mmCIF file as gemmi writes it, N, C-alpha and C atoms, coordinates in Angstrom:
data_model
loop_
_atom_site.group_PDB
_atom_site.id
_atom_site.type_symbol
_atom_site.label_atom_id
_atom_site.label_alt_id
_atom_site.label_comp_id
_atom_site.label_asym_id
_atom_site.label_entity_id
_atom_site.label_seq_id
_atom_site.pdbx_PDB_ins_code
_atom_site.Cartn_x
_atom_site.Cartn_y
_atom_site.Cartn_z
_atom_site.occupancy
_atom_site.B_iso_or_equiv
_atom_site.pdbx_formal_charge
_atom_site.auth_seq_id
_atom_site.auth_asym_id
_atom_site.pdbx_PDB_model_num
ATOM 1 N N . UNK Axp A 1 ? 93.246 147.753 7.151 1 0 ? 1 A 1
ATOM 2 C CA . UNK Axp A 1 ? 92.322 146.774 7.659 1 0 ? 1 A 1
ATOM 3 C C . UNK Axp A 1 ? 93.128 145.553 8.122 1 0 ? 1 A 1
ATOM 4 N N . UNK Axp A 2 ? 92.757 145.02 9.247 1 0 ? 2 A 1
ATOM 5 C CA . UNK Axp A 2 ? 93.472 143.891 9.814 1 0 ? 2 A 1
ATOM 6 C C . UNK Axp A 2 ? 92.596 142.649 9.777 1 0 ? 2 A 1
ATOM 7 N N . UNK Axp A 3 ? 93.238 141.517 9.614 1 0 ? 3 A 1
ATOM 8 C CA . UNK Axp A 3 ? 92.538 140.243 9.568 1 0 ? 3 A 1
ATOM 9 C C . UNK Axp A 3 ? 92.509 139.57 10.923 1 0 ? 3 A 1
ATOM 10 N N . UNK Axp A 4 ? 92.016 138.349 10.926 1 0 ? 4 A 1
ATOM 11 C CA . UNK Axp A 4 ? 91.882 137.618 12.187 1 0 ? 4 A 1
ATOM 12 C C . UNK Axp A 4 ? 93.241 137.317 12.819 1 0 ? 4 A 1
ATOM 13 N N . UNK Axp A 5 ? 94.277 137.108 12.009 1 0 ? 5 A 1
ATOM 14 C CA . UNK Axp A 5 ? 95.605 136.846 12.562 1 0 ? 5 A 1
ATOM 15 C C . UNK Axp A 5 ? 96.067 138.025 13.421 1 0 ? 5 A 1
ATOM 16 N N . UNK Axp A 6 ? 95.951 139.235 12.869 1 0 ? 6 A 1
ATOM 17 C CA . UNK Axp A 6 ? 96.404 140.421 13.583 1 0 ? 6 A 1
ATOM 18 C C . UNK Axp A 6 ? 95.588 140.655 14.852 1 0 ? 6 A 1
ATOM 19 N N . UNK Axp A 7 ? 94.281 140.464 14.751 1 0 ? 7 A 1
ATOM 20 C CA . UNK Axp A 7 ? 93.41 140.644 15.916 1 0 ? 7 A 1
ATOM 21 C C . UNK Axp A 7 ? 93.757 139.621 16.991 1 0 ? 7 A 1
ATOM 22 N N . UNK Axp A 8 ? 93.969 138.384 16.607 1 0 ? 8 A 1
ATOM 23 C CA . UNK Axp A 8 ? 94.344 137.351 17.573 1 0 ? 8 A 1
ATOM 24 C C . UNK Axp A 8 ? 95.679 137.665 18.236 1 0 ? 8 A 1
ATOM 25 N N . UNK Axp A 9 ? 96.604 138.207 17.472 1 0 ? 9 A 1
ATOM 26 C CA . UNK Axp A 9 ? 97.901 138.583 18.038 1 0 ? 9 A 1
ATOM 27 C C . UNK Axp A 9 ? 97.73 139.679 19.085 1 0 ? 9 A 1
ATOM 28 N N . UNK Axp A 10 ? 96.883 140.651 18.802 1 0 ? 10 A 1
ATOM 29 C CA . UNK Axp A 10 ? 96.637 141.716 19.777 1 0 ? 10 A 1
ATOM 30 C C . UNK Axp A 10 ? 95.992 141.162 21.053 1 0 ? 10 A 1
ATOM 31 N N . UNK Axp A 11 ? 95.073 140.22 20.9 1 0 ? 11 A 1
ATOM 32 C CA . UNK Axp A 11 ? 94.477 139.593 22.081 1 0 ? 11 A 1
ATOM 33 C C . UNK Axp A 11 ? 95.526 138.807 22.868 1 0 ? 11 A 1
ATOM 34 N N . UNK Axp A 12 ? 96.447 138.172 22.157 1 0 ? 12 A 1
ATOM 35 C CA . UNK Axp A 12 ? 97.526 137.43 22.828 1 0 ? 12 A 1
ATOM 36 C C . UNK Axp A 12 ? 98.407 138.376 23.63 1 0 ? 12 A 1
ATOM 37 N N . UNK Axp A 13 ? 98.741 139.517 23.043 1 0 ? 13 A 1
ATOM 38 C CA . UNK Axp A 13 ? 99.552 140.519 23.741 1 0 ? 13 A 1
ATOM 39 C C . UNK Axp A 13 ? 98.798 141.021 24.97 1 0 ? 13 A 1
ATOM 40 N N . UNK Axp A 14 ? 97.522 141.308 24.801 1 0 ? 14 A 1
ATOM 41 C CA . UNK Axp A 14 ? 96.712 141.775 25.926 1 0 ? 14 A 1
ATOM 42 C C . UNK Axp A 14 ? 96.696 140.744 27.052 1 0 ? 14 A 1
ATOM 43 N N . UNK Axp A 15 ? 96.523 139.468 26.691 1 0 ? 15 A 1
ATOM 44 C CA . UNK Axp A 15 ? 96.516 138.414 27.706 1 0 ? 15 A 1
ATOM 45 C C . UNK Axp A 15 ? 97.846 138.36 28.448 1 0 ? 15 A 1
ATOM 46 N N . UNK Axp A 16 ? 98.954 138.436 27.716 1 0 ? 16 A 1
ATOM 47 C CA . UNK Axp A 16 ? 100.26 138.37 28.363 1 0 ? 16 A 1
ATOM 48 C C . UNK Axp A 16 ? 100.479 139.556 29.304 1 0 ? 16 A 1
ATOM 49 N N . UNK Axp A 17 ? 100.048 140.738 28.881 1 0 ? 17 A 1
ATOM 50 C CA . UNK Axp A 17 ? 100.276 141.93 29.702 1 0 ? 17 A 1
ATOM 51 C C . UNK Axp A 17 ? 99.332 142.02 30.891 1 0 ? 17 A 1
ATOM 52 N N . UNK Axp A 18 ? 98.053 141.77 30.653 1 0 ? 18 A 1
ATOM 53 C CA . UNK Axp A 18 ? 97.068 141.938 31.727 1 0 ? 18 A 1
ATOM 54 C C . UNK Axp A 18 ? 96.788 140.65 32.487 1 0 ? 18 A 1
ATOM 55 N N . UNK Axp A 19 ? 96.534 139.578 31.75 1 0 ? 19 A 1
ATOM 56 C CA . UNK Axp A 19 ? 96.159 138.323 32.403 1 0 ? 19 A 1
ATOM 57 C C . UNK Axp A 19 ? 97.329 137.608 33.06 1 0 ? 19 A 1
ATOM 58 N N . UNK Axp A 20 ? 98.422 137.469 32.329 1 0 ? 20 A 1
ATOM 59 C CA . UNK Axp A 20 ? 99.586 136.744 32.852 1 0 ? 20 A 1
ATOM 60 C C . UNK Axp A 20 ? 100.563 137.673 33.567 1 0 ? 20 A 1
ATOM 61 N N . UNK Axp A 21 ? 100.286 138.993 33.538 1 0 ? 21 A 1
ATOM 62 C CA . UNK Axp A 21 ? 101.072 139.994 34.266 1 0 ? 21 A 1
ATOM 63 C C . UNK Axp A 21 ? 102.535 140.067 33.816 1 0 ? 21 A 1
ATOM 64 N N . UNK Axp A 22 ? 102.77 139.838 32.532 1 0 ? 22 A 1
ATOM 65 C CA . UNK Axp A 22 ? 104.107 140.014 31.979 1 0 ? 22 A 1
ATOM 66 C C . UNK Axp A 22 ? 104.41 141.499 31.875 1 0 ? 22 A 1
ATOM 67 N N . UNK Axp A 23 ? 105.688 141.833 31.922 1 0 ? 23 A 1
ATOM 68 C CA . UNK Axp A 23 ? 106.095 143.191 31.567 1 0 ? 23 A 1
ATOM 69 C C . UNK Axp A 23 ? 106.06 143.278 30.046 1 0 ? 23 A 1
ATOM 70 N N . UNK Axp A 24 ? 106.181 144.478 29.514 1 0 ? 24 A 1
ATOM 71 C CA . UNK Axp A 24 ? 106.204 144.63 28.055 1 0 ? 24 A 1
ATOM 72 C C . UNK Axp A 24 ? 107.392 143.852 27.487 1 0 ? 24 A 1
ATOM 73 N N . UNK Axp A 25 ? 108.53 143.967 28.122 1 0 ? 25 A 1
ATOM 74 C CA . UNK Axp A 25 ? 109.721 143.246 27.669 1 0 ? 25 A 1
ATOM 75 C C . UNK Axp A 25 ? 109.517 141.738 27.763 1 0 ? 25 A 1
ATOM 76 N N . UNK Axp A 26 ? 108.92 141.275 28.846 1 0 ? 26 A 1
ATOM 77 C CA . UNK Axp A 26 ? 108.668 139.851 29.009 1 0 ? 26 A 1
ATOM 78 C C . UNK Axp A 26 ? 107.7 139.315 27.966 1 0 ? 26 A 1
ATOM 79 N N . UNK Axp A 27 ? 106.657 140.088 27.681 1 0 ? 27 A 1
ATOM 80 C CA . UNK Axp A 27 ? 105.681 139.684 26.653 1 0 ? 27 A 1
ATOM 81 C C . UNK Axp A 27 ? 106.352 139.636 25.282 1 0 ? 27 A 1
ATOM 82 N N . UNK Axp A 28 ? 107.2 140.62 24.999 1 0 ? 28 A 1
ATOM 83 C CA . UNK Axp A 28 ? 107.913 140.645 23.723 1 0 ? 28 A 1
ATOM 84 C C . UNK Axp A 28 ? 108.776 139.397 23.574 1 0 ? 28 A 1
ATOM 85 N N . UNK Axp A 29 ? 109.501 139.063 24.627 1 0 ? 29 A 1
ATOM 86 C CA . UNK Axp A 29 ? 110.36 137.865 24.582 1 0 ? 29 A 1
ATOM 87 C C . UNK Axp A 29 ? 109.528 136.599 24.411 1 0 ? 29 A 1
ATOM 88 N N . UNK Axp A 30 ? 108.431 136.509 25.118 1 0 ? 30 A 1
ATOM 89 C CA . UNK Axp A 30 ? 107.568 135.319 25.034 1 0 ? 30 A 1
ATOM 90 C C . UNK Axp A 30 ? 107.016 135.15 23.618 1 0 ? 30 A 1
ATOM 91 N N . UNK Axp A 31 ? 106.525 136.247 23.039 1 0 ? 31 A 1
ATOM 92 C CA . UNK Axp A 31 ? 106.007 136.174 21.676 1 0 ? 31 A 1
ATOM 93 C C . UNK Axp A 31 ? 107.104 135.798 20.698 1 0 ? 31 A 1
ATOM 94 N N . UNK Axp A 32 ? 108.289 136.328 20.903 1 0 ? 32 A 1
ATOM 95 C CA . UNK Axp A 32 ? 109.395 135.998 20.008 1 0 ? 32 A 1
ATOM 96 C C . UNK Axp A 32 ? 109.734 134.505 20.112 1 0 ? 32 A 1
ATOM 97 N N . UNK Axp A 33 ? 109.747 133.974 21.323 1 0 ? 33 A 1
ATOM 98 C CA . UNK Axp A 33 ? 110.011 132.545 21.507 1 0 ? 33 A 1
ATOM 99 C C . UNK Axp A 33 ? 108.96 131.707 20.79 1 0 ? 33 A 1
ATOM 100 N N . UNK Axp A 34 ? 107.719 132.132 20.884 1 0 ? 34 A 1
ATOM 101 C CA . UNK Axp A 34 ? 106.638 131.399 20.22 1 0 ? 34 A 1
ATOM 102 C C . UNK Axp A 34 ? 106.783 131.446 18.707 1 0 ? 34 A 1
ATOM 103 N N . UNK Axp A 35 ? 107.229 132.569 18.16 1 0 ? 35 A 1
ATOM 104 C CA . UNK Axp A 35 ? 107.367 132.68 16.708 1 0 ? 35 A 1
ATOM 105 C C . UNK Axp A 35 ? 108.592 131.949 16.19 1 0 ? 35 A 1
ATOM 106 N N . UNK Axp A 36 ? 109.591 131.742 17.029 1 0 ? 36 A 1
ATOM 107 C CA . UNK Axp A 36 ? 110.774 130.987 16.585 1 0 ? 36 A 1
ATOM 108 C C . UNK Axp A 36 ? 110.394 129.561 16.223 1 0 ? 36 A 1
ATOM 109 N N . UNK Axp A 37 ? 109.363 129.052 16.867 1 0 ? 37 A 1
ATOM 110 C CA . UNK Axp A 37 ? 108.904 127.688 16.583 1 0 ? 37 A 1
ATOM 111 C C . UNK Axp A 37 ? 107.88 127.662 15.455 1 0 ? 37 A 1
ATOM 112 N N . UNK Axp A 38 ? 107.461 128.826 15.02 1 0 ? 38 A 1
ATOM 113 C CA . UNK Axp A 38 ? 106.399 128.921 14.013 1 0 ? 38 A 1
ATOM 114 C C . UNK Axp A 38 ? 106.958 128.763 12.598 1 0 ? 38 A 1
ATOM 115 N N . UNK Axp A 39 ? 106.053 128.554 11.681 1 0 ? 39 A 1
ATOM 116 C CA . UNK Axp A 39 ? 106.445 128.393 10.287 1 0 ? 39 A 1
ATOM 117 C C . UNK Axp A 39 ? 106.893 129.729 9.69 1 0 ? 39 A 1
ATOM 118 N N . UNK Axp A 40 ? 107.629 129.698 8.595 1 0 ? 40 A 1
ATOM 119 C CA . UNK Axp A 40 ? 108.153 130.92 7.975 1 0 ? 40 A 1
ATOM 120 C C . UNK Axp A 40 ? 107.067 131.907 7.543 1 0 ? 40 A 1
ATOM 121 N N . UNK Axp A 41 ? 105.917 131.416 7.129 1 0 ? 41 A 1
ATOM 122 C CA . UNK Axp A 41 ? 104.834 132.309 6.725 1 0 ? 41 A 1
ATOM 123 C C . UNK Axp A 41 ? 104.366 133.159 7.906 1 0 ? 41 A 1
ATOM 124 N N . UNK Axp A 42 ? 104.218 132.545 9.066 1 0 ? 42 A 1
ATOM 125 C CA . UNK Axp A 42 ? 103.811 133.267 10.263 1 0 ? 42 A 1
ATOM 126 C C . UNK Axp A 42 ? 104.855 134.314 10.624 1 0 ? 42 A 1
ATOM 127 N N . UNK Axp A 43 ? 106.112 133.949 10.556 1 0 ? 43 A 1
ATOM 128 C CA . UNK Axp A 43 ? 107.183 134.908 10.868 1 0 ? 43 A 1
ATOM 129 C C . UNK Axp A 43 ? 107.156 136.076 9.896 1 0 ? 43 A 1
ATOM 130 N N . UNK Axp A 44 ? 106.88 135.824 8.625 1 0 ? 44 A 1
ATOM 131 C CA . UNK Axp A 44 ? 106.812 136.899 7.635 1 0 ? 44 A 1
ATOM 132 C C . UNK Axp A 44 ? 105.636 137.83 7.936 1 0 ? 44 A 1
ATOM 133 N N . UNK Axp A 45 ? 104.501 137.253 8.344 1 0 ? 45 A 1
ATOM 134 C CA . UNK Axp A 45 ? 103.34 138.073 8.693 1 0 ? 45 A 1
ATOM 135 C C . UNK Axp A 45 ? 103.658 138.96 9.897 1 0 ? 45 A 1
ATOM 136 N N . UNK Axp A 46 ? 104.325 138.405 10.891 1 0 ? 46 A 1
ATOM 137 C CA . UNK Axp A 46 ? 104.685 139.193 12.064 1 0 ? 46 A 1
ATOM 138 C C . UNK Axp A 46 ? 105.659 140.311 11.701 1 0 ? 46 A 1
ATOM 139 N N . UNK Axp A 47 ? 106.598 140.035 10.823 1 0 ? 47 A 1
ATOM 140 C CA . UNK Axp A 47 ? 107.542 141.064 10.389 1 0 ? 47 A 1
ATOM 141 C C . UNK Axp A 47 ? 106.811 142.196 9.671 1 0 ? 47 A 1
ATOM 142 N N . UNK Axp A 48 ? 105.835 141.852 8.854 1 0 ? 48 A 1
ATOM 143 C CA . UNK Axp A 48 ? 105.06 142.865 8.141 1 0 ? 48 A 1
ATOM 144 C C . UNK Axp A 48 ? 104.26 143.727 9.117 1 0 ? 48 A 1
ATOM 145 N N . UNK Axp A 49 ? 103.648 143.1 10.098 1 0 ? 49 A 1
ATOM 146 C CA . UNK Axp A 49 ? 102.882 143.835 11.105 1 0 ? 49 A 1
ATOM 147 C C . UNK Axp A 49 ? 103.81 144.763 11.885 1 0 ? 49 A 1
ATOM 148 N N . UNK Axp A 50 ? 104.971 144.244 12.268 1 0 ? 50 A 1
ATOM 149 C CA . UNK Axp A 50 ? 105.935 145.058 13.003 1 0 ? 50 A 1
ATOM 150 C C . UNK Axp A 50 ? 106.34 146.286 12.19 1 0 ? 50 A 1
ATOM 151 N N . UNK Axp A 51 ? 106.606 146.092 10.905 1 0 ? 51 A 1
ATOM 152 C CA . UNK Axp A 51 ? 106.998 147.207 10.046 1 0 ? 51 A 1
ATOM 153 C C . UNK Axp A 51 ? 105.895 148.261 9.963 1 0 ? 51 A 1
ATOM 154 N N . UNK Axp A 52 ? 104.641 147.814 9.877 1 0 ? 52 A 1
ATOM 155 C CA . UNK Axp A 52 ? 103.516 148.751 9.845 1 0 ? 52 A 1
ATOM 156 C C . UNK Axp A 52 ? 103.414 149.527 11.155 1 0 ? 52 A 1
ATOM 157 N N . UNK Axp A 53 ? 103.615 148.841 12.269 1 0 ? 53 A 1
ATOM 158 C CA . UNK Axp A 53 ? 103.546 149.501 13.567 1 0 ? 53 A 1
ATOM 159 C C . UNK Axp A 53 ? 104.669 150.515 13.734 1 0 ? 53 A 1
ATOM 160 N N . UNK Axp A 54 ? 105.868 150.17 13.281 1 0 ? 54 A 1
ATOM 161 C CA . UNK Axp A 54 ? 106.993 151.098 13.36 1 0 ? 54 A 1
ATOM 162 C C . UNK Axp A 54 ? 106.711 152.331 12.519 1 0 ? 54 A 1
ATOM 163 N N . UNK Axp A 55 ? 106.209 152.142 11.304 1 0 ? 55 A 1
ATOM 164 C CA . UNK Axp A 55 ? 105.885 153.281 10.442 1 0 ? 55 A 1
ATOM 165 C C . UNK Axp A 55 ? 104.818 154.154 11.09 1 0 ? 55 A 1
ATOM 166 N N . UNK Axp A 56 ? 103.834 153.552 11.729 1 0 ? 56 A 1
ATOM 167 C CA . UNK Axp A 56 ? 102.788 154.319 12.411 1 0 ? 56 A 1
ATOM 168 C C . UNK Axp A 56 ? 103.358 155.102 13.59 1 0 ? 56 A 1
ATOM 169 N N . UNK Axp A 57 ? 104.235 154.469 14.354 1 0 ? 57 A 1
ATOM 170 C CA . UNK Axp A 57 ? 104.857 155.144 15.488 1 0 ? 57 A 1
ATOM 171 C C . UNK Axp A 57 ? 105.682 156.338 15.026 1 0 ? 57 A 1
ATOM 172 N N . UNK Axp A 58 ? 106.439 156.166 13.966 1 0 ? 58 A 1
ATOM 173 C CA . UNK Axp A 58 ? 107.243 157.264 13.425 1 0 ? 58 A 1
ATOM 174 C C . UNK Axp A 58 ? 106.34 158.404 12.966 1 0 ? 58 A 1
ATOM 175 N N . UNK Axp A 59 ? 105.241 158.084 12.296 1 0 ? 59 A 1
ATOM 176 C CA . UNK Axp A 59 ? 104.313 159.114 11.824 1 0 ? 59 A 1
ATOM 177 C C . UNK Axp A 59 ? 103.681 159.869 12.993 1 0 ? 59 A 1
ATOM 178 N N . UNK Axp A 60 ? 103.295 159.147 14.032 1 0 ? 60 A 1
ATOM 179 C CA . UNK Axp A 60 ? 102.682 159.784 15.202 1 0 ? 60 A 1
ATOM 180 C C . UNK Axp A 60 ? 103.689 160.693 15.891 1 0 ? 60 A 1
ATOM 181 N N . UNK Axp A 61 ? 104.911 160.221 16.06 1 0 ? 61 A 1
ATOM 182 C CA . UNK Axp A 61 ? 105.933 161.051 16.706 1 0 ? 61 A 1
ATOM 183 C C . UNK Axp A 61 ? 106.239 162.293 15.883 1 0 ? 61 A 1
ATOM 184 N N . UNK Axp A 62 ? 106.294 162.139 14.585 1 0 ? 62 A 1
ATOM 185 C CA . UNK Axp A 62 ? 106.547 163.282 13.705 1 0 ? 62 A 1
ATOM 186 C C . UNK Axp A 62 ? 105.411 164.294 13.8 1 0 ? 62 A 1
ATOM 187 N N . UNK Axp A 63 ? 104.185 163.807 13.77 1 0 ? 63 A 1
ATOM 188 C CA . UNK Axp A 63 ? 103.019 164.695 13.882 1 0 ? 63 A 1
ATOM 189 C C . UNK Axp A 63 ? 103.01 165.399 15.227 1 0 ? 63 A 1
ATOM 190 N N . UNK Axp A 64 ? 103.359 164.687 16.27 1 0 ? 64 A 1
ATOM 191 C CA . UNK Axp A 64 ? 103.39 165.291 17.609 1 0 ? 64 A 1
ATOM 192 C C . UNK Axp A 64 ? 104.423 166.408 17.66 1 0 ? 64 A 1
ATOM 193 N N . UNK Axp A 65 ? 105.621 166.157 17.092 1 0 ? 65 A 1
ATOM 194 C CA . UNK Axp A 65 ? 106.653 167.196 17.076 1 0 ? 65 A 1
ATOM 195 C C . UNK Axp A 65 ? 106.196 168.406 16.262 1 0 ? 65 A 1
ATOM 196 N N . UNK Axp A 66 ? 105.529 168.151 15.153 1 0 ? 66 A 1
ATOM 197 C CA . UNK Axp A 66 ? 105.032 169.24 14.321 1 0 ? 66 A 1
ATOM 198 C C . UNK Axp A 66 ? 103.995 170.056 15.082 1 0 ? 66 A 1
ATOM 199 N N . UNK Axp A 67 ? 103.083 169.395 15.749 1 0 ? 67 A 1
ATOM 200 C CA . UNK Axp A 67 ? 102.051 170.091 16.516 1 0 ? 67 A 1
ATOM 201 C C . UNK Axp A 67 ? 102.641 170.856 17.689 1 0 ? 67 A 1
ATOM 202 N N . UNK Axp A 68 ? 103.695 170.311 18.255 1 0 ? 68 A 1
ATOM 203 C CA . UNK Axp A 68 ? 104.36 170.98 19.375 1 0 ? 68 A 1
ATOM 204 C C . UNK Axp A 68 ? 105.291 172.091 18.909 1 0 ? 68 A 1
ATOM 205 N N . UNK Axp A 69 ? 105.422 172.253 17.577 1 0 ? 69 A 1
ATOM 206 C CA . UNK Axp A 69 ? 106.278 173.299 17.046 1 0 ? 69 A 1
ATOM 207 C C . UNK Axp A 69 ? 107.741 172.952 17.039 1 0 ? 69 A 1
ATOM 208 N N . UNK Axp A 70 ? 108.06 171.676 17.08 1 0 ? 70 A 1
ATOM 209 C CA . UNK Axp A 70 ? 109.46 171.265 17.065 1 0 ? 70 A 1
ATOM 210 C C . UNK Axp A 70 ? 109.69 170.198 16.007 1 0 ? 70 A 1
ATOM 211 N N . UNK Axp A 71 ? 109.304 170.534 14.792 1 0 ? 71 A 1
ATOM 212 C CA . UNK Axp A 71 ? 109.478 169.61 13.67 1 0 ? 71 A 1
ATOM 213 C C . UNK Axp A 71 ? 110.959 169.299 13.492 1 0 ? 71 A 1
ATOM 214 N N . UNK Axp A 72 ? 111.296 168.045 13.188 1 0 ? 72 A 1
ATOM 215 C CA . UNK Axp A 72 ? 112.697 167.669 13.003 1 0 ? 72 A 1
ATOM 216 C C . UNK Axp A 72 ? 113.29 168.32 11.767 1 0 ? 72 A 1
ATOM 217 N N . UNK Axp A 73 ? 114.589 168.568 11.811 1 0 ? 73 A 1
ATOM 218 C CA . UNK Axp A 73 ? 115.29 169.146 10.663 1 0 ? 73 A 1
ATOM 219 C C . UNK Axp A 73 ? 115.154 168.217 9.475 1 0 ? 73 A 1
ATOM 220 N N . UNK Axp A 74 ? 114.864 168.771 8.313 1 0 ? 74 A 1
ATOM 221 C CA . UNK Axp A 74 ? 114.72 167.959 7.117 1 0 ? 74 A 1
ATOM 222 C C . UNK Axp A 74 ? 113.342 167.345 6.974 1 0 ? 74 A 1
ATOM 223 N N . UNK Axp A 75 ? 112.512 167.448 7.992 1 0 ? 75 A 1
ATOM 224 C CA . UNK Axp A 75 ? 111.146 166.973 7.909 1 0 ? 75 A 1
ATOM 225 C C . UNK Axp A 75 ? 110.978 165.467 8.024 1 0 ? 75 A 1
ATOM 226 N N . UNK Axp A 76 ? 112.03 164.73 8.278 1 0 ? 76 A 1
ATOM 227 C CA . UNK Axp A 76 ? 111.916 163.273 8.37 1 0 ? 76 A 1
ATOM 228 C C . UNK Axp A 76 ? 112.081 162.834 9.806 1 0 ? 76 A 1
ATOM 229 N N . UNK Axp A 77 ? 111.235 161.928 10.231 1 0 ? 77 A 1
ATOM 230 C CA . UNK Axp A 77 ? 111.349 161.356 11.566 1 0 ? 77 A 1
ATOM 231 C C . UNK Axp A 77 ? 112.178 160.09 11.499 1 0 ? 77 A 1
ATOM 232 N N . UNK Axp A 78 ? 112.945 159.854 12.537 1 0 ? 78 A 1
ATOM 233 C CA . UNK Axp A 78 ? 113.767 158.653 12.575 1 0 ? 78 A 1
ATOM 234 C C . UNK Axp A 78 ? 112.987 157.514 13.208 1 0 ? 78 A 1
ATOM 235 N N . UNK Axp A 79 ? 113.297 156.292 12.774 1 0 ? 79 A 1
ATOM 236 C CA . UNK Axp A 79 ? 112.674 155.117 13.374 1 0 ? 79 A 1
ATOM 237 C C . UNK Axp A 79 ? 113.209 154.942 14.78 1 0 ? 79 A 1
ATOM 238 N N . UNK Axp A 80 ? 112.398 154.47 15.7 1 0 ? 80 A 1
ATOM 239 C CA . UNK Axp A 80 ? 112.852 154.227 17.059 1 0 ? 80 A 1
ATOM 240 C C . UNK Axp A 80 ? 113.995 153.229 17.074 1 0 ? 80 A 1
ATOM 241 N N . UNK Axp A 81 ? 114.933 153.417 17.963 1 0 ? 81 A 1
ATOM 242 C CA . UNK Axp A 81 ? 116.094 152.53 18.052 1 0 ? 81 A 1
ATOM 243 C C . UNK Axp A 81 ? 115.655 151.102 18.293 1 0 ? 81 A 1
ATOM 244 N N . UNK Axp A 82 ? 116.287 150.179 17.578 1 0 ? 82 A 1
ATOM 245 C CA . UNK Axp A 82 ? 116.018 148.765 17.766 1 0 ? 82 A 1
ATOM 246 C C . UNK Axp A 82 ? 114.755 148.264 17.127 1 0 ? 82 A 1
ATOM 247 N N . UNK Axp A 83 ? 114.099 149.085 16.304 1 0 ? 83 A 1
ATOM 248 C CA . UNK Axp A 83 ? 112.841 148.645 15.73 1 0 ? 83 A 1
ATOM 249 C C . UNK Axp A 83 ? 112.88 148.529 14.213 1 0 ? 83 A 1
ATOM 250 N N . UNK Axp A 84 ? 113.819 149.139 13.564 1 0 ? 84 A 1
ATOM 251 C CA . UNK Axp A 84 ? 113.803 149.106 12.103 1 0 ? 84 A 1
ATOM 252 C C . UNK Axp A 84 ? 115.169 148.732 11.567 1 0 ? 84 A 1
ATOM 253 N N . UNK Axp A 85 ? 115.161 148.16 10.376 1 0 ? 85 A 1
ATOM 254 C CA . UNK Axp A 85 ? 116.389 147.921 9.646 1 0 ? 85 A 1
ATOM 255 C C . UNK Axp A 85 ? 117.086 146.614 9.902 1 0 ? 85 A 1
ATOM 256 N N . UNK Axp A 86 ? 116.569 145.731 10.733 1 0 ? 86 A 1
ATOM 257 C CA . UNK Axp A 86 ? 117.286 144.48 10.968 1 0 ? 86 A 1
ATOM 258 C C . UNK Axp A 86 ? 116.607 143.291 10.331 1 0 ? 86 A 1
ATOM 259 N N . UNK Axp A 87 ? 115.574 143.519 9.556 1 0 ? 87 A 1
ATOM 260 C CA . UNK Axp A 87 ? 114.919 142.444 8.83 1 0 ? 87 A 1
ATOM 261 C C . UNK Axp A 87 ? 114.116 141.493 9.685 1 0 ? 87 A 1
ATOM 262 N N . UNK Axp A 88 ? 113.902 141.831 10.958 1 0 ? 88 A 1
ATOM 263 C CA . UNK Axp A 88 ? 113.067 140.992 11.801 1 0 ? 88 A 1
ATOM 264 C C . UNK Axp A 88 ? 113.779 139.786 12.385 1 0 ? 88 A 1
ATOM 265 N N . UNK Axp A 89 ? 115.102 139.826 12.433 1 0 ? 89 A 1
ATOM 266 C CA . UNK Axp A 89 ? 115.826 138.664 12.914 1 0 ? 89 A 1
ATOM 267 C C . UNK Axp A 89 ? 116.134 138.732 14.401 1 0 ? 89 A 1
ATOM 268 N N . UNK Axp A 90 ? 116.15 139.906 14.98 1 0 ? 90 A 1
ATOM 269 C CA . UNK Axp A 90 ? 116.502 140.043 16.379 1 0 ? 90 A 1
ATOM 270 C C . UNK Axp A 90 ? 115.252 140.168 17.228 1 0 ? 90 A 1
ATOM 271 N N . UNK Axp A 91 ? 115.27 139.601 18.442 1 0 ? 91 A 1
ATOM 272 C CA . UNK Axp A 91 ? 114.104 139.71 19.31 1 0 ? 91 A 1
ATOM 273 C C . UNK Axp A 91 ? 113.712 141.129 19.622 1 0 ? 91 A 1
ATOM 274 N N . UNK Axp A 92 ? 114.64 142.087 19.589 1 0 ? 92 A 1
ATOM 275 C CA . UNK Axp A 92 ? 114.308 143.461 19.939 1 0 ? 92 A 1
ATOM 276 C C . UNK Axp A 92 ? 113.431 144.128 18.901 1 0 ? 92 A 1
ATOM 277 N N . UNK Axp A 93 ? 113.134 143.461 17.798 1 0 ? 93 A 1
ATOM 278 C CA . UNK Axp A 93 ? 112.36 144.082 16.75 1 0 ? 93 A 1
ATOM 279 C C . UNK Axp A 93 ? 110.877 143.813 16.862 1 0 ? 93 A 1
ATOM 280 N N . UNK Axp A 94 ? 110.438 142.974 17.75 1 0 ? 94 A 1
ATOM 281 C CA . UNK Axp A 94 ? 109.023 142.656 17.85 1 0 ? 94 A 1
ATOM 282 C C . UNK Axp A 94 ? 108.322 143.643 18.711 1 0 ? 94 A 1
């Protein structure tokens, strides 16, 4: 379940992509710039959301490979490059 912060963030992303015509990369950079000025609590919330999204993406990719009959060796899916393991400090993680 997501709260108003998460919903507002999704609306912000939608506005940047559709309304302001940013590319995905441009929107990511813009959001990162905005969070650099934000308080530590906000940054922690964004890091938590990012981690949840990465875990969801990994699960979806794993399920897709399983359904396609090409399950990864060992049964574990890898996190997408540049999205996990850096503690949320680099812009490429948002």
